[in-house]
N, C-alpha and C positions, 0 to 999 in steps of 0.2 A: 504493500500500500504506500509506503514512504517513497518508493521508487516510481510511483505513478504507473504501475503495471497491473493494477488490480482490475477485476471485472465483477459483475453481480454475483456469480457463483463463488468467486474467491471471497467477496465481502460477506456473503452468507456463511461460508465456512469459517471465516475469521470470527464472526459473532458467536457461532456455535462453540468454537474452540475457546473463546474468551470465557463463556459461561462454564465450560468444563474446567478451565484453569482456576476459576474461583473455587470450585468444589475441591479440586486437587490441592489448592493452597491451604484451605482450611484443614484438610486431612494431614498434610505435611507439617503444618504448624502444631497440630495436636500431638504429632509424634515427638517433636522436640520439647514442647511445653510439658507434656506428661512423662517425658523421658522413657518413651517406649522403644527408642532406638538403642539396640545393644551393640557393643563393640565386637568386631570380628576377630580381634586379637592380633591384627597386623597393622602396622603403621608404615606409610610411605613418606620418606623424608626427602624433600627437594632442597636444592642449594641454589644460591644466586649465581655461582660460577661453577663450571664443570670441574675445575681443578680442586674445588673444596671437597668434593666427594672422595677423591683419591687421598687427600691429606687425612681426612677423618678415618678412612679405612686403614691407612698405614698406622695411625695412632691406635686404632682399635686392635689391630693384629699384634702390635708390639707391646700393648699394655698388659701388665700382669694382674691388674685389678679390674673390677667391673666398670666399664666406661658409661654404660647406659643401664638404668634400673628403674623399676616401677613397683612401688609397694614392697620394697626390700627384695624384689626378685630381679635377677639379671635378664636383660633383654638381648636376645640373639640378633645379631646384625649381619646382613649380607647384602651384596650388590645385586640389584635387579637387572637381569640380563635382557629382558624383553621390553618392548615399548609399551606405553600405557594402553594403547588400543588392543594389545594382546592379553590384557588382564581380564579375567572373568570376575568382575567385582561382585556379582551376585552370589558367587560360590566361595568367597574367602572364608566364610564360617564353616565350610564343609571339612570334616576331619578326613584323615587318610583311610580310616576304617569305613567311613561312609562312601568314599570314592570307590574302594574295592568292592563294596556291596553293590553299588550302582553299576560297576563294570560287569560283574557277574550277571546282574539282572538284564543289562543291555545285551550281553552275549547270548543269554538264553532266548531273548526275544528275537534277535537276529537269526539265531539257529532255527527257531520255529519257522520263520519266514523262508529261510534258506531251504529247509526240508520240504515245506509246502510247495515252493516254486519248483523244486527239482522233481517232486512227484508229478506235477503238471507237465514238466518237460519230459519225464519218463513216459507218460501217456502219449505225448506227441511223438516221441521217438519210436515207440512200439507200434503205433497205429498209422503213422505217416512216413517217418524217415526210413525205418527198416524195410517195409514193403517197397518203397520207392527205390531204395538202393539195390534191392535184390533184382530189379529190372535190368541191371547191367551198368557198366561204367559210364556209358553215354548219358544215362538218366541220372546217375549219381552226381555228376558235376553241378548242375543247377541247384539241386536240393542241398548239396554241401555248402554252396555259397549262401543260400537262404538260411541254412542252419547257423553259419557264422554270424550273419547279420542279426538273427534272432537272439543268439547268445550275447551279442553286444548290447542289445536293448534290455535284455533281462538283467545283465550285470549292472547296467545303469540304473534301472528301477530299484534293484536291491540295494544299490549304493545309497539311496535316500534313507532307507531304514538304518544303515550303518551310520550315516550322518547324524540322525537323531540320537542314536546311542552314544556317539562320541561326545556330542555337545550337551548331553543330558546326564553325563556321569558325575558332574560336579568338580571338574578340574579347576585349579586356580589359574592356570595359564593355558593359552591357546595352543602352544607348541605340543603339550602332552596330548591334547585332543587330536591334533593333526597326526601325531605318530600312531595313536590308537586307530584312527580312521584309516591310515595307510595300511597298517598291518592286517586289520580285519577285512578291509575291502580287497586287498591283494589276495588274502587266503581264499575268500569266497570266489573271486574271479578266477583264481588258479584252479580251484576244485571244479568249477563249472566247465572250464575249458578242458581240463584233463578228462572229465567225464565225457565230454563231447568227443575228444580224441580217442578214448577207449571204445566208444560206440563205433567210430569209424573203423578201428582196427578189428573189432568183432565182426562188422559187416564184411570186411575183406576175408577174414578167416572162414566165415560161413559160406561165402561164395566159392572159396578155394580150399575147402576142408580136405579134399583128397590130397592135394599137394602139401597141405599143412601137416597131415599125419605121416606122410612118407618122406618129408624133407628133413634134413638134419636140424639140430637145435640152433638157436640164434648164436650162441657163443661157441659152437663147434667150428672147427677149421673150415674156412670157406673154400670148398673144392667142388661145388656144384652150382649150376645156374637155376636150380629148382626154386629156391626162395627169392630169386631176383624179382619175379613178377609181383609177389606179395609185398615185399618191401617197397618196390617202386609205386605200387598203388596206394599204400598207406602214406608214403611221402607226398604223393600227388594230392591226397585228400587234405593233408596238412597245408599244402600250398593253396588249395582252394579255400580252406578255412581262413587263412591269413590275407589272401589277396582276392578281392579288395576288402574282405570282411573286417578283421581286427586292425589291420595296418592303416587303412584309409577310411573305412566306413565308420569306425569308432570315433575318431575326432570330428568327422562331419556330423555324426549323430548327436554330439554334444551341442551343436548349433541348432539342429532341427528339433530334437525332443527337449533339450534343456533350456532353450531360449525362445525360438520362434513358435513352436507349438503351444507352449504355455502362454505366450503373449497373445496369440491369436485366439486361443480358447477363452482366456480371461476377458478379452474384449467381446467375444461372442456371448459369453454368459451375462456380462454386464448389460449388453444391449438387449438381450432377450428378457431380462428381468426388469430393467429400469427405463428402457426406451420403447421397445416394441410391445412388451407385456403380452406376448403371444400365447400364453397359457393361463389357465385359472390359477388363483393364488396358491393352492396346494402344490401344483406343478412348479410354480416359480420358487416356492419355498424349498422344494427338493433341489432345484438347480442351484439355488443360493448356497447349498452345502459345498458345491464345487468351486465357488468363488472366494478367494482369500480375502480376509479383512472386510467381509460384507457386513453392513449394519443390520440391526434387528428388523427394521421396517423394509417394506418394498417400495417406498416412495422415492428415495434418492440415494445414489451412490456418491458419497461425499468425496471431495478432492483428496483429503488425507487418506481415506480408505483406498481410493484408486491409486494413489502414489505408492502406498506400501505394497499393494498387490502387483503393480507393474514394475517394481524394481528389478533390475537385471540380476541374474545369479552372480555370485561372487567367484573370483578366481579360485579354482579348486586344484591345488598342486597334488594333494594326496591321490586323487583319481588319475591325474596325468602320470604321476610316478608309477602307479600300479601297471598301467599299460606299457610304460617304457621298460619295466622289468620283465613283464610277462611275454611280450612279443619276441624279444631276442631269445628268451628261454625256449619258446616253441620253434623258432628258426634253428637253434642249435640242436634241438632234439631230432629234427629231420635229418641231421648229418649222421645219425646212427644207422640210416638206411641208404641203400643205393638208389639214387634217383637223379635224373637229368635236371630236376627242378631245384636242387640244392643251391647251385650257383644263382639261379633266378631269385630264390628266396633271399639270398644275401644281397643281391642287387636291389631288390625291392625294399629290403630293410634299410639299406643306405638311402634310398629315395624317400622312405617313410621318415627318416630322421630329418631330412631337409624339409619335407612337407610338414612335419610336426612343428618344426621351428617357425616356419612362416605362418602356419595355421594358428599356433599359439600366440604369435604377435597380433594377428588379426582378432582372435577371441579376447585376448586380454585388453586390447586397446579400443575395440569397437563393439564388443558384445557384452562382456562380463564387467561387473563393477569391481572396485578396488578391494583388495584384501591384503592383510599384513602377515608376513612371515618373518618376524624380526629376530628370531634366533636360528641357530644352525642345527637344532635338534632333529628336525625332520630330514634335512639333507644328510645328516650324519647316519641316520638309520637307513635311508635309501642307499647310501654309499656302501654300507655293510651288506645290505640285501643284494647288491649288484654281484656279490661273490657267487650267488646261486647260478645265474646264467653262465658266468665265466667258468665255474667248476664243471658245468656240463661239457664244455669244450675239452677240458683236460680228461674227463671221464670218457668222452667219445674217442679220443686218440688211443687211450688204453684198451678200449673195447676192440678197436680195429687191429691192435697188436695181438690180442687174443685170437681173433678170427683169422688172422694171417698165419698163426701157428708159431710166432716168435716168442710168445710169453704164455706160460701155464699150459703148454701143450700136453695133453693127456691127463691133466688134473681133473678131479671130480667136478661135476657141474656146480655143486654147492660152493666149492672153493672159488671157482671162477666168478660166480655172481657175488659172492661175499667180498672178493677183492674189488669188484667194480663199485659196490656200494661204499666200501671202506675208503676207496680213493676219492669218491665224490665228497664224503663227509670230511676227509682229511684236507682236501683242496679248499673247502668252505672255511674250515678252521684256520688254515694258513692265511687265507684272505682276510679274515676278521682280525687275526693277530697282527698282521702287517699294517692294516688300516688303523688299528688302535695305537700302534707304535708311531705311525706317521702323523696321526691326528688324535693325540690324547685328549680325553674328555676333561680338560682342565681349563679354567677361565684364564684368559690371557691377561698378564699383568700390564696395567696401563703405565705408560711412560709419561710422568707428569711434566718433565722438562720439555718433551717434544710435542705435548698436546697443545693445540691451538686454543687459547682462552675464548670462552663463549659464555655470554650471560643467558639467564633463563628466558628473557624476553626475545633475544635474538634467535634462540632455538625455537621458541613458540611461533615466531613470525615465519620461520622457514618450514615448519612441519605442520602448522595449523593446530594439531592436537597437543595436549599437554597432560600432565598428571592431575590437573584440576578439572578440565572440561571433559575428561573421559570418565571421571568418577561420578556415577549417577546420583548418589546421595549428596555429594557436595554440590552438584549442580542444582538439585532441588533445594538445598539449604540456601544457596545464593539467591535463587529466584523467589522463593516463597517466604523466606525468613529474613535474610539480611537486607535484600533490596526492598521488600514489602514494608519492613519496619524502619527502613532508612538507618540501619545500624552502622556505626563507625567501624570500618573493617579495613585493616592495613595489609591483609594478605591478598595474593592474586585471586581474581574471580575466575569462575568457570565461564570463560568468554571466548569469542572468536576474534575477528579483526578489531572490533571496537571493545576496549577493555571494560566498559561499563554495561555492555549488553550480554546477558547470560545466554550461553549456548552450550548444548550438550553434543559432544562429538559422536557421530555415527558414521562408520566407513561407507562411502558412496554418497554421502550427503554433505560434502564439503561446501557446497554452494550456500548453505545456511550460515556459514561463518564469514561470508563476505560482508563488507560494509554496504550501506545503501548506495553509495556512489559507485563502487566497483560492481555491485550486483546489476545495477541499471546499465552500466557499460558493457557487462558481459551479455546481457539479454538483448542489447541493441545489435550485437554481431550476428553473423550467420551461424546458428547452432545446428543446422542440418548437415548431415554427412552422407555422401553417397555410399559409403562402406557400411553404414548401419541399416539393418533391415527395417527398423522402425520408420526410417525416412520414406521408403517406398510404400510401406503400408499406410502411412499417414497421407501421402500424396494421392494414393488410390482412394482412400476414404474421403478426401477433400472434394473429389469429383461429385459424390452424392450429396455432400453438404452444399456445394455450389448449386446443384440442381434444385435442391429443396429451398435454398434461399431465393432462387430465381422463380419459384413457383411452379416447377415442373413436377407433374404427377408421374412418379416412376412406374406405377402400376398400369398407366395408359401407354401402350406401345406406340400409338400414333404420335404422341408428344415426343417420344424419344427418337423418332425417325430423323428429324432435321438435326438433332444434336449429334447423333451417331454418324451423320453424313450419308445417309442412305437416300439415293435418288431414284431407286426402283419403286415401281408401283406394286410390286409383289409384297405380300405380307411378310413381316419379319419372321414369323413362325409358320411353318407349313406341316401338314400331316399327310403322309403317303397312304394311298389306298392299299388294301391287302394284296392287290395284284401288282403293286409296284408302279402303277401309272401316275 
């Protein structure tokens, strides 16, 4: 409103929010007046200069007596390694025992969904995939590609349940939730993909069971071409599973189902309920269950509700990392088999790396909203997990030594398989030990002399967020207690660009922290972008709004003829007779 960019709908929403803020203010003031707010047991101490923190920590570590205490109890002091936007302030009161309990509860819920979805997939495989594959290799190609695409969609949908479990466990920091999210999501995706791969192997063995029972074992010396066809066909199915399925369709699917589909569906539900009203009220109430942040009434979808529902999904590195570990794993597994597609898979994997880099740039900058990963904990875990695919290569070379007869020739089958599994585990352990030695999990000592001095205000101006405007309780206190009662307060406020205007920081809504002058200047520029799918959707929708504004009846096709540029006298819609005349 101050930037003169308001409209009647925005003014109505402002009045509604003003009334809601009055109620919220009374509730918050009662919390502080009646002392209903309890301490979480943690204190975040901010300094005027960045070097002051280092000096205090040096004094704390070298001191033999208690430097900080409260009620005769020593206060444990440590440096916070994450940014304030990565702190789950609402969970600071959660104990470690409660977190463990929530983890087990979330794992059980995810496991139930995982088993249920896989039962449905099993029905699909037994009733559709297996009969289709038995028709021959020519018929197996398309259905294998479809199977890979279906598994990509299923893994994405199940990832939503994993997300809810990770962020509902009660972690104090976002990095722990990201690690949990990566590990669980990777395990589920890996199990689904391996199950799909085992089904393909089974289909090959069923169709070639005579050759399977009369051919030598896999780890026997390779002196016959009998298993060549079986291995080649299994490797070909892995190729069809990955190309274009998981290597290229997966990233594109994140745009289609993760962003575009939700955006279109939410717009459709909102128009059906609040504009078209094309169903009786019970039907609209049912559709309203599908619309996020929908109000209780069917009268109007407020601006604030629509803004929350249409927010773009955040950058999800845990999901990206899962695919970047799993896809090389499957490519390297194909090298255990003789196939002309092994080189092709490696080439496509290299192309997928380039494609993922460019696609991630597009998704992060033009589709997804900002998200913070301010610590290296997730990267560290992913780096350790990378030893899994690399160890497959080492294990593969050892397997071909066995099959060539150079190693363990004549040894019992149990010994040969045991040596293969032992080598894989040993290679993984070597990778983990080497990584821990090269990148020890120890905080880096800050060099005070070489650190560039920086004040709190300079840091806040550069980063927008601070330890004050990210704290929800402190923001409420500044808005509804300190500012409302005009209390003298010499501490920094939870503010944005203007130090006296209270702002709470939320990732993706940085525009709320702009001053009135800068906000108006930003809105006067061209905010549309041809690389954002919302731009094309809004331009397409604006055609119908223009027709409605010009008084064009969309249901009357005769009125649309001149607009669509039709000069023919024939009707726009024609119906053919049964004879085709």
